[in-house]
N, C-alpha and C positions, 0 to 999 in steps of 0.2 A: 553615619551609616554609608555603606558602600554597596555597589552592585545593583542588580535589578530588583524589582519588587519580589519576584519569584524566589530570589536567593535569601530573603530576609527571614530570620528565625521567629520573628514576632510581627506578623503582618499588620496587626493593629497599630503599630508605630506610625506607618504611613497613613493609614486610614484616619487615625485620630487627629492627625494634623490637618485633615480636610473636613472635619465634622461640621456640617451645617444641617440642622434638623428643624423643620417647622414645628411650632408648638402652639396650641391654642388653650391658654389658661382660662378657666371660668372665673367670674368675679368672686373675689374673696379667697381665691385659692392661694396655695403657697407661692406659686410662681407669679401670681398677679402683681405682687409687690415689685418684682423686677421688671415688669412691663411699664413701670412708671418712673422709677428712681434712676436718675443719672448720677447724683452724688448725695450721700447722707453723712458719711463719716470716713475718716482715714484710719487704717490700721496702724500706720506709723504717725508719730506725734509731731514730727518736725517738718516733713514735706510729703506731698501726695504723689504716690508713684504714677497713677493714671492721669498725669497732667504734663504740661510742657509749656513752651512759649519761646519768645524771641523778641528782639528789638534792634533798632538801628539808632545810633546817636544823631542828634542830642537827646532823643527820647530814651526812656529806660523802664524796665519792669524787674522786680525782685524775683529771681529764679534760683534759689539755693540748690546746687546740684542739678540744675536744668529743669527743676520742677517747681510747682507753686508751693509756697510755704503754707503750713497748717497753723491755725490759731487754736490753742487749747484753753484760752481764758475767756473767749467770746464765742458763743455758738447758739444756734436755735435748738438743734437736736444734739444732745451730748454724745461724745465728749469733745468734739472739735468742729471747726469750719475751715473754709479756704480763705486765704488772705491775699488780696490783690493790692500791691503797692506799686504805683507807677508815676511817671512824669511824662506828659505829652507836650512835646516841643515842636515848633515849626521845623519842617524839613526832616523830621524823624518819624518813627513808627514803633509800635509795640503790640504784642498780643499774648494772651494767656489762654491755653487750651485745657479744657476738662474733658477727658475721654470717658465714654461709656465703658464700664468694666466688662471685659470679654469673659463670660462664664461658659465653660464647656457645655456643649450640646444645647445651648439656649440661643435660638435665633433672635436677633434684635427685632422686637415687635412692640414698639411703644404705643400705648393706648391713651388717647385723649386729644384735645384740640387746643391746648394751651401749654406754652413753656412757662413754668412757674419757678420762682426761687425767692429767697429772702435776702435782704441787704441790711447791713449795719455799718454806719459811718461813725468812727470814733470822733471825728471832727466834721463840721458841716461841709457838704459838697453841693454846689449849685447843680441842679439837674442837667443844665447845659454842659457841665464839665464831666458828666458820667461817661463810661465807655459805651461803645457800640457793641451789639451782640450779633454774631454770625454763626450759622449752623452748617454742619457737614454731615452727610449720611455715610453709610457703610460702603457705598460705591465711590466715595470721595467726590460726589456731586455736592454743590454748596448753594446756599441762599445768598440774598443780598444782606448787607449789614444794616441792622435796625437800631436806632437810637433809643436808649432807655428814657430819654426825656419825653418820648411820645406817650409813656405810660405812667410817669411819675410827675406829680406837680411839685413835690418837694421831697427832700431827704434830710430830715432833721437829725442832728447829732445824737448818738447814743440811744437809738430806738430802732427796733426791727421793723422793717417795712416789706410787705410782700409785693412782688412784681408778677403780673400776669400778662403775658404777651401771646396773643392769638397766633397759632401756627400759620394762619393765612397771611400774616404780615411777612412771613419769610419766603417770598417768592424766589424762584430759581434765578441764579446769576451764572451758573455753569452751563456748559454746552448741553448736557443731558439734564433731565428733570430731577430736581432735588426732592427727596422723599423724607420728611421729618419723622415718619414712623419707623424708619430704619436708621435712626440717629446714631452717629459715631462720635461726634465732638461738638461741644459748645465753646465758641471762641468769644472772649472779651477783648476788645481792640481799642486802639487809640481813637478818640473822638476829637473834641475841640482841643486845639493845641494851646492851652492856657499857660504852659511852662511852669506848672506848680506841682508839688508833690502831693499825692492823695493816697489814702488807704481806704479800702472797702472790704468788709467781711461778707462773704457769700456762703449761704448754706441751703440745704434742702432743694437742690436743683432737680426738677422732675418734669415729666409731661403728664398731664391729667386733664380731666374735664371738671368744671365746677359741679359738685354733687347737687342733684335736683332736690333731694330731700335727705335730711340727716336725722337719725334718731336722737332724741334729747332726753337725758344725757347718755353718753356711753356707759356701759356697766363698769362698776368698780372691780378690778381684779381681785379674785378671792383665793383663799387657801395658800397664801404666800408662805413658803418654807425656805429655810436657809440651813445649809450644812457647811461646816468649815473643814478645810483641808490644810495642806502644808503652807501654801502661799496664796490660795484663792478660796473664795466662798461661792458655793453653788446655790443658785436661787431657782425655785420652780413655783408655778402657780396654776390655777385652773384656767384653761384656755377660754377665750371669749369668742363665741361664734356670732360675728356681726360684720356685714360687708362694709360698713363704714369705718371699721377699725383700720387705722393707718400703721400704727406701731404702738408698742408699749415703751414707756420711759421709766428708767430705773433710777431711784434716788438712794443715796447712802449717807449715813451719819456715823462718825466715830465717837460721838459723845452722847448719842441718843436724843439730841435736841435740834441741832442745826443739820438739815438734810440738803445735800447738793446733788444735782443730776449727774450721773456718771456714764450713762449709755442708753441705747435703745435696742429693741428686739423686733424683728419682723412679725407680722400678725399671725403667721401660721405656727410660730414657735413660742412655747411658754416656759422657757428656761433661759437663764443668763448666768454666765461665769464672770465673776468679779475678781480679777487678779489684783490682789492687794500688794503682793511682793514681799511680805515678811510674815513670820510666824508670831504667835502670841498677840494678835490684834483682834479685838472684838469690834464688830460693825453691826449697824442697824439699817434696815432697808424698808422702803416703801415702793410701790409700783403704781403707775397710773396708765390708763389707756388714752390714746390721742386719736381723734378722728381725722377725716380727710380735710376738714376745715381748720385743723390745728386747735380744736377745742379739747380741753383736758377733762377727764373724769375726776372725781374725788380720789384721794389717796386710799390705797389698800391699808389693811391693818399692818402693823409693824412686825417684822421678823428679824431675829438676830442670830448671830453665830460668831465663833472665834476661830481663827487659824491656829494651828499647833504644829510643832515639828513632828513629822512622820518618820517612822523607821523605813528602811529600804523595802521591807516586805509590804508595809502599808502604802508606800508610793506605788508599788506594782499593782496593788488592788485598785488604788485610785485611778491609775492609768487604764487598766482593763475595763473598769466600770464606765469611765468616760467614753472610751472608744466603742464599747458595747452599745451605748445609747444610740449611736448612728443607726444600728440595725433594729433596735427595739423601738425607739421613738421616731426614727426617720424612715422606718419601713413603709412601703407603699400601702396606702389605706385599704384598698380592696383586696389586693393579692397577698399582702404580707411580704412580698419579694423585695429585693434590695435595690434602691436607686443607684444608678451609676455614679452620680455625684450629687452633693447638696451644697449650695443651691444648684439647680440644673433643671432639666425637663422633668416634671413630676410624673410623666407617663413612663419614662424610660427606665426599665429595670434590667440589670445585667444578670445573665445566667450564671456565670462564674462567681460574680459578687454575691449572688444569692447562696451559692454553695458555701462560700466563705462565711456569710452571715449565719448560716445554719450552725456551723461550728462555733461561732461566737455566741449563738443562742444557748448552746449546750453549756459553755463556760458560764454564761449569765445565770443559768439555773443552778449549776453546781456551786457557784460562789454566792448564791443567795441574792443576786441582784433582782431576780424575778422568781416567782414560785414555779414549781414543776407544772402545775396546772396551766399557768400562763404560757410556759414554754410549749407545752403540748398543744394548746389552742392555736398558737402562732404557727407551729409546724404543720398542723392539720390544714390551716388556711393556705400555706405555701404549697403543700403536696396537692391539694385540690386544684390550685391554680396551675401547677405543672401538668396535671393530668389533662387539663383542658387545652393547654398550649399546643401549637403545631409542632410536629416532630418529623424528622426526615431520616427514615430508616433508624428511628429510635433516638436520634440526636436532636437536641433543641438548638434553635438559632442563638446567635450571640446575644441579641437583645429582644426583649418582649415588651409589649404594651401592658403595663400593670393594671390598666382599666379594662381592656378588652381581651387580654391574653393573646392578642395577635402578634405576629412577627414584625419587627421594625428593622428594615435593612439600612442601618445607620451608615454603613461603610460603602454604600453605593449599590447600583442595581444588581451586581453579581453576588452580593452578600444577602441572598434571599433563600437560604437553605440551612442545613445543619452545620454546626460548629463543634467538632469533636473535642477540641481542647476545653472550651467553655463547658461542654457537657461533662467532661472528666472532672473539672473543678466542682461542678454542681454535685456530681455523684460522690466525690470525695466527702462532701459534707453530709449527704444523705446517708451514706453507709456508716459514718460515725454516729449519726442520729439514730439509725436503726438499732445500733447496739446499746445506746444510752436509754432510749425510750423503749425498753424491752421487758416491761413488767407483765404480770399476768392479767391485768385488767383489760376490759374490752377495748378501751380507747387505745392503749399502747399495742395490743395485739393487732388491731386494725391498722395502726400506723406502720407497724413492722411489715405487715403483708402488703400494704400499698407501696411502701418504699421498695420492697423486694420485687414487686411487679414492674415498677419503673426501671429498676436496675437490670432486670432480666430482659427487658425489651429493647435495650440499646444494642444495635447491630454493629458492633465494633468491626467485625470482619468485612462489612460492606465498605468500610473506609480504607480498604486496601485497593487502591485503584488498579483495575486490571488494564493491560497485562503487566504493568510495572508494579508488581505487588510485593516488592521487597521492603516496603515501608508503609506506615499509615499516612493518610492525607487529611489535612486540616478541615477542608470544606467540601460539601456536595450540595448541589442545588437541583431540584426537579426540572427547572427550566434551563439552567446553564451547565448542568452536569459538573464536570471537573475543571471548568474553565479557570478557576483560581489556581489550581494545581500546586498547592503549597504542601510539600511533604514535611513530616515531623522528623527532624534530625537534631539530636542532642550535640552539645550540652546547652540546654536552655530550660525554660519553665515547663516543658511538655512531657517530662518523663511519666507523670501520672497517667497519661493517656495510654501509654504502652502497658503499664502495670495493670490497669483496669481491663484493658483489652485482653490480656493474657489470663486474667482472673475470671472473666465472665463465665458464668455457669451455662450460658445458652448460646452465646455468639462469640466464642473465644477465637483469638488468633494464636498461631503457634508461638511458643516462647522464643524460637529462633529469630522471630521478627525483631526482637529487642536488639540483636547483634547486627542484623542487616539494615534495620531502619534507624532506631535511636542511636546506636553506636556504630552505624554503618561506615565502611571503609571505601565504598565505591567512589568513583570520580565525581558523581553527582553530589554525594554527601560532602566530599572534600571541598568542592567548589562552593557549595552552600555555606559552609562554615567560614570559608575565607571571604566569601562575598559579603556577608553581613558585618563581619568584624574588621576586615582589612588586615588580618593577621594570618600568618602561616602556622604559628605556634598553636597546637591543638586542633589543626584542621583535619587530622585523622582521628579525632576524638580524644585519644590520649595526648596529654601535653608534656608533663615531665620536667618543665622548666621551673626555675626558682625566681620569685618576685619578692623583693625586699627580704631575701633570705628564707622565704617560705615556698616549699615545693607544692606545685599544683599538679595533681595527677590528671585531672579531667577538667576541661574548660578551654575556651578559645581565648587567645591572648592572655591578659591578666585576670580573666574570669567573667567580666561583664557585670551587668547590674545585679543587685542583690535579690531581686524577686526570683531569680533563677534558683536560689536555695530556700525559698519560702513556699511558693505556690504548690509545688508537688509534694512538699514535706510538711504540710500542715496536718494532714491525716496520716500519711505514710511516714513511718519512723525511719529515718535514714540510717540509724544504727543497724537496721535489719538487712541491709543490702550490701553485699560484698560481691562484686562481679569480677570479671577478668582484669579490671583496671584499677579499682580503688574500693575503699569503704566509703560510703557516701556521707556519713556523718563527719568523718575526718576530712574528706574533700570539701564538704560544705563549710566546715569550720575554717579551713585554710583559705577558702575563697573570701570569707568574711574578714579574716585577718589581713589579707592582701588589700581589701577595700579600705580597711582602717589604716593600714600603713601608708597607703597612697595619700589619704587625706591628711595624715600627719606630716608627710613630706611636702604635700601641696605644691606640686611642680607648676601648676597654673597660677600660683601666687594669689589665690582668691581670699577675700576677706573672711576671717573667722575660722577657717579650717584649723583643726588641731585635735588633741587627744579627747576633747569632749564635744567636738563638732565634726561629725563624720557621718557617712552613710550615703552612698550613691546608688540610685535605682530609678526605675521608670516612674515618672510623675509629670504633672504640669510644671512648667517654669514660666518665666516672664515672656517667653516666646511662644510656647505651645506645649504639646505632650511629647516628651523625649525620653529615651532610655539612657539615663546618665550612668556612666561606668568609670572604673579606675584607669582611665587613659586620657591623655590630653585631647584626643579627638572626640571623646564623648562626655567630657566634663566641662561645664560652663559656670561653675560656682554654685550650683543648686544642690542643697542638702534636702533630702526627703526623710523625715523622721522615721517612717516605717522601716527604712533600710537598717538602721542601727537597732531600733526597738524590737523589731521582729527577729533579730539575730541573737536574742538573749540565750538560747540554747547553745550557741556557738561561741559567743564572746560576752559572757556575763559581766565581767568587770568593765569592759569598754562600753557595753551597752548601758550599764547603770550610770556611768559618767556622762554619757550622752543624754540620758533621761533627765538627770539632775540639771544639766546645763539648759536643755531645751525648755524645761519647766521653770526652774528657779531664775534663770538669767534672761531668757527670751520670752517668758510666759506672757508678758504684757502685750505682745504682738502675736505670739505663736499659739498660746493655749486658748481653747474655746470650749463650747458646750459638748463637743464630741472628742475632746482631747486635743492633741496637736494638729494644727492645720496641715494641709497636704504637703507643702514644701516651702522653702524660703531661700533667698539668695541675698546675702548681706552685701555682696559687692554691688549689686544693683538696687539695694534697699527695697527689696520686694518680698512680700509675704502672701502666700496663696489666699484667695478669697473663698476657696472651696475645701470640702472634704471629699475623699473618694472611697467608694465601696470596696475597691480592690486593695486599698491601702490601710484602712482602719482595722479590719478583721485580722490580718496577719499579726498585728500587734497583740490583740486579745489572745489569739490562739497559740502563737508561738511562745508568749510569756507563760501561758498555762502549761504548755509542754515542758518548758524549763522548770516550772515550779512543781508540777505533779505528774507530768506525762499523760494527762487525762485524754486528750484527743488522740494522741499516738496509740495509747492502750485500747481505746474504743475501736478505732479504725483497724488496727492490727488484729483485733479479736474476731473479725469477720472470717469465717472458715475459708472463704474463697481466696482471701489474701494469703493465708498460710499455704494453701495449695499452689497459688501462683509462685511463691518464693521457691517451693520445691521444684516446680517446672523450670524456673529460671536458672536454678542451680544446675540442673541436669543439662540445660541448653548451653550453659557456660562451659561445663566440663566437655561436652561434645565438641564445642567450638575450639577449645584448646587442643583436643586430640587431632 
């Protein structure tokens, strides 16, 4: 990114790189699991991304690729554990580091007074020869190194032994006070220099307190169901409400007799995706519950299913249903609104993500994933929540507290007011829902009227900051007024804000604002586009250059990240808009084709890029949240599945190839309970630990638009949208004259 913050087209890019939000999870909540666990399992089966180490000869430690190896044959919690292989020699040193997984929006806040983990020695190790343990916090302050021999009297071969080290033992050794509750890393280090090779398997590293009392025994998981798909089997069961539940453990058998543990699931989730990797395989399953003292319940009843080869159409349904579950099963309990990410802060719901989730909800009803009554009930809950939430001249803030409906200023003290773009994304979903749930019964008439009232109370014209009122402005705060001063200038994801502002039946802006603001030619607009992109091509809105033999009418540089062609066009049908510069379906398709061609050429020489591995857009990566795009300045090897999968209307063949590769070839690491994980980077051997509310819904909705045009038809059937297009057409004609 280039230029100042004010010049960037997507202010959340900067803010999200700085996200730190305090969160207070209650005991037994979804987030509470992550307030204890440092390591339970690795997504990759050969080495663990969130680790590292080093050493000086003559000592040594095994670090394939610079990270700790993973053991898939020996583990306490399936399917793997960490493997420490070292030699401690006089005059040398070594260390292995296990880092806390940095989950977006989750402040490090470990609860407990013990560092606990389990050890397994394939061969006997005298306790005097075991490593030292040292801790480092998120401020990089550190403790003294503590010997394991203080807490173990023996470590017999081939038996799991639990280590419990009181945090009080880890006194500060750094200049500033070390805080174990903000733990960043656990270090295993050279102890006694016995100059012998040793191997130690380590699993279930966590911070906790010994439970005072435990229910005996934990309930047995009930109602286990299994459904087979192309390469995986989906399991679900009835959730257990018990604060002592640590996780569920899943067992599989391929012959119905011998069951092996294959994975675990966090206590707040009662679903598991078992990626078998081939079609035509029958499998049998049992599930147990495991408490905080690692005691097991009895096994559930057995459930079985078989994988089978799916048609392309069936693959699309499978993908849509999996991603839909993010919004249906992962929706915030009290509000029904959509979490920004899972796992994450359970309070934090995104306004725009909720709008996207509403459109996914419609698809879920129409595809039969849930009933119409269930969809209505969820939408009523969301609308009721939105009616209570704070608004600023009709615009909602970017983030809301799903428990209290209060505003959450995640991006800093200035971010405490209305966010017009997130409001537009929300309203895009609400207007589509207004047309879908538009039956004659009392429930749907009430929904229609309630949504209409929300729609009509958004004061779009307020967000023309006077006296510079040639464009819409992103934010307004009752305390800080226009201090962020971020104008909406295309081409990026914000077109829908202009379209809805022109369409408003109560607070409309003139259609001419589209050409002075969105497609503006002023010096401010030109510098804005050049500032965020670093390119002159397209800085006057019209581009006209060819990239990989594909002409791009509108777009800066080679087009930017692909969410530019998704977010505003999930409800609004781009076929319907032909302005002075382009037809937006054709332009969006070309932008997607350029993104694809760039990945095929792969100028950055990143691992895996090709005809079936493509798609650059905004997402997490191994560094943070970045807007990945088809340029060497914005591409770091990170592929985000939503980029290709939400582009089905534009690139059906290329998107299908990506789907089959993401699922069939990378599914053992990439596919989970909500479909594909947020992103991956094969060069860095990294797969995202989260799913994002802004990225799963575009997959559901844009695939449906490709298959049936459902959401496009619903949104475009709003009479205000048709009136807006007529106004925009007249404004374009006048502008040309």
